[in-house]
C-alpha positions in Angstrom: 76.9 -116.6 226.8 74.0 -114.4 227.7 71.6 -114.8 230.7 68.1 -113.6 230.7 66.0 -113.1 233.8 62.3 -112.8 233.5 61.3 -109.1 233.0 64.9 -108.0 232.5 67.0 -107.4 229.5 69.7 -109.9 228.5 73.1 -109.6 230.5 76.3 -110.6 228.9 77.8 -112.9 231.5 81.3 -112.3 230.3 81.1 -108.7 231.4 80.1 -109.6 235.0 83.6 -110.9 235.8 84.8 -107.3 235.4 82.1 -105.8 237.7 83.5 -104.2 240.9 82.9 -106.4 244.0 81.7 -104.8 247.2 84.6 -104.0 249.6 83.5 -106.6 252.2 83.6 -109.3 249.6 87.0 -108.2 248.3 88.3 -108.1 251.9 87.2 -111.6 252.6 88.8 -112.9 249.4 92.1 -111.0 250.3 92.1 -112.4 253.8 91.4 -115.9 252.6 94.3 -115.8 250.1 96.6 -115.0 253.0 94.9 -117.5 255.4 94.0 -114.5 257.9 91.1 -114.7 260.3 89.3 -111.5 261.4 90.8 -111.8 265.0 94.4 -112.2 263.5 93.9 -109.2 261.1 92.6 -107.1 264.0 95.4 -107.9 266.2 97.9 -107.2 263.5 96.2 -103.8 262.9 96.0 -103.1 266.6 92.2 -102.6 266.3 89.4 -104.1 268.1 87.9 -107.2 266.5 84.7 -105.5 266.2 86.1 -103.0 263.8 87.2 -105.7 261.4 83.9 -107.4 261.9 82.2 -104.2 260.9 84.3 -104.1 257.7 83.4 -107.7 256.9 79.7 -107.0 257.4 79.8 -103.9 255.3 78.8 -101.7 258.2 81.9 -99.5 258.2 85.0 -99.2 256.1 88.7 -98.7 257.0 89.8 -95.1 257.8 92.7 -93.4 256.4 95.0 -94.5 259.3 94.3 -98.1 258.6 94.7 -98.1 254.8 98.5 -98.4 254.6 98.8 -101.0 257.3 95.9 -103.0 255.9 97.4 -103.0 252.4 100.7 -104.0 253.8 99.2 -106.9 255.8 97.2 -108.0 252.8 100.1 -107.9 250.4 98.4 -105.4 248.0 99.3 -102.0 246.8 97.5 -99.1 248.4 96.1 -98.2 245.0 94.4 -101.6 244.8 92.9 -101.2 248.2 91.5 -97.8 247.3 90.0 -99.3 244.1 88.3 -102.0 246.3 87.0 -99.2 248.6 85.7 -97.2 245.7 83.7 -100.2 244.4 81.0 -100.0 247.0 
């Protein structure tokens, strides 16, 4: 199926499912799959809730010290987490 917006060229909708999502969207989905709230994630990472809130608002991103622990808590490989971070 092809979608056309006024003044724009046609877009093949099937290709949109392969588009990289912003990290904050990816993180929300990963948290939802594991039934994790922001406060719970922050507590498990031993970080302030404001840090996780910043990630979820797209204001900041996890630093290198948080990557491995975040991947473990979310049940994903570190490589998958890095791909999500690179998608922004």
